[in-house]
N, C-alpha and C positions, 0 to 999 in steps of 0.2 A: 409910456409909449413903447410898443414892441419894435425893436430894430429889425430891419430886413437885411439879412446877411448876403452879401454879393461877392461873387468871384468873377474876375475879368480875364478874358483870353484874347490877346491881340499881339501879332508879331511885329507890327510897326511901332517902334519905340515912342515916337512923338504922339501918335494917336493913343497909344496905351496910357501914356502919362496924362494926356488931356482928358480922356474918359475917366481915369482914376481920380483926377481932381474934381470932375463934375460929380461923381458918385460920393466922394469924401465930403463934398460941400453940402450935402443934404443931411438934415438933422435926424431923419428916420432911416437912413441907409448907412450900412457899415461895410466897407471894403475889407474882406477877410483874406483875400488871396489873389495873385495874378499869375498868368502863364503866357507863354509865347508859342506853344504848339499843342497839338491834341494830346499826346501822352502826358505832358505837364498839366494840362487842364484836368484830365481824369484823375491824376494824382492829387491835385489840390482839392478837387471835389471830395475825394475820399477822406482827406485830412480835415477839411473844414466844414463839411456838411452845410453848404449854403442854401439859402431860400431861392436865390435866383442866380443864374449864370448869364453874363453878358459876353458874347463871343463873336469874333470875326467869322465870316463865312468861309474864308480861305486862309489856311495857316499851314506851316510845316506839319507833317513831313512831306505831303504831296502837293499842297497848295491848290486843292480842288474844292472839296466840300466838307472840310473838317467840322465846320460849325453845324452842318446838318447831321453829320455822323454823331457829334456830341449830343445833339438834341434827341436823336433816335436812341442812343445808349441810355440817356437819362429817362426817356419814356419807359424803357424796358426795366431799368434797374433802380431809378430814383424818381418815380412818377410825380412825387410831390414837389420836385424842383422846377421852377419856372425857367424859361430860356428866352433871352432877347438876342436875336441874331442881327449883327451889323453887316451891311453889305453895300458894295458900290454898284450892284447890278439890279436894274429894274425888271429884268426878265421874270415873268410870272412863274416860270418853272421852278425857280429856287423857293419862292414862297409856298407854292403848292407842295413841294417836297417836304418843307418844314411842317406843313399842316396835314400831311398824308395820314399820319397815325393819330390825328386829333388836333384841334385848335386850342384846347384849354391850356392855359399857362404858356402860350407861345406868342412871340412878337417878332416882326420883321421890319427893321428900320433901315433907311438909307444913310450911309455915313455922312453924306453931304448935308443932311438935314438935322444932325444931332448936335449941332453947335448950340441949339436952343436947349438950355439945361432942363427946362420944364418938360420937354418932349421925352427925353430919355428917362428922366426920373419918374415921370408918370407911367411910362411903359413898364418900368421895373415894378412899380407898385401894382399895376394892372395884372401882370403875369403872376405876381406873388399871391394875388387874390384868386388866381385861376382863370383870369380873363385872357383876351386875345387882342392883339393890335397888328394891323397891316398898314404899312406906309401908303398914304393916299396916291403917291406917284406910281406905286406898283399896281394899285387898283386901276389907275388910269390906263396903264399898259394892257391890262385885261380888257378894258372897254375898247381900246383901239384895235385889239386883236380879234374882236368879234366877227368882223366881216370876212376873215380868212379861215374861220373855223366851221366845221361841218355841223349840221343839225344833229342833236343827240337826243337823250331821253326827255329833254324839254319839249320835244314835239308831242309828247303824250299828255302834256298839261293842258287843261281847259283855259279859255281866255280869262276866267275869273281867277284860276290858280296862278296864271302868269301875272295878273294884276296884283295879287297878294304877294307874290315873290318879288315883284318890283318894289312894293312898299317895304318889304323886309330888307331889300338891298339898301334902303335909305336909313336903316338902323332902327326901324320902328318895332315896338313890342306888339304882341297880339292885340292888346288893348288900344294901342295907338293906331294900328291898322283898322280895327273895327270902327274907331271914331272917324278916320279918314274916309272910309268907304261907306259909312252909314249902315253897317251890318252888326249883328251881335258878335260878342267875343267868342261865343260857342261856335258860331258859324266859321269864324276865322280859324279856330283851333281844328275844326273838322277839315277845312281846306288844307291847312298846313300839314296835317297828318297824311292827307292824300298826296301832297307834294313830296313829302319825305319818302313815302312808299314807292311812288313812281320813279323817284331818283335813286332808289336802292339804299336809302339812308335810315331805314327803320330801326336798325340795331344800334345806331350811334346815340350818344348823349345829346340832349336838346341843343346845348350851346354849339357843339360840333356840327350838328345837322344844319343849323341856321347858317353858320359861316360857310360850310361846304356848299350848301344849296345856293347861297348868294354868289360864291365864286363861280359855280357852274353857270349861273344866270348871266353874270357879267362876261363870261368867256365865250358865249354863243351868240350867233347872229340873231336869234329869236329873243335874246334877252334885252328887253326895253326897246 
């Protein structure tokens, strides 16, 4: 069994120790370093070459968005390293900032919900595989904000395309969407390519396009 090497960054001592115990208690996870600020985190990453970084969203030196800064730095310098951001904020802007340069290998979890060992451990495993996890409460905030948002590129989508995007928002694959709507998988693929084109996502990887399109769908008044 291949061990997943994890580095943890958190300035709250109690939370840092708690998360460290959660990680250390998993047979397939190995905690190889800890840090309490952004410079320390970057140093540990350089020394330990982790598979996944679990980081607080706000740390010294500025206490603003160090976790997002670390994720951006990793995307540019160590793109193979996954990132799990821990935050106390449900504001969608933070999650969107994390995913701005792509959703692959990125997770956004709320601190109040990581007491469940399985949730944090599974998020680490998911991003290590290149997947993406967004806390359901953050998605809920996106849904609640729909009514206060202006219509955007979603206005260019046909009713069928909106229907398919709605199915996509439920986490269904193209095959699953085809079964649900009673159409061919080829037809679904054609519609999804049209959706991505109209939303300006044609150049993104498929995983990134689907996550970004769903976030756009959930954040607009026309979405669902």
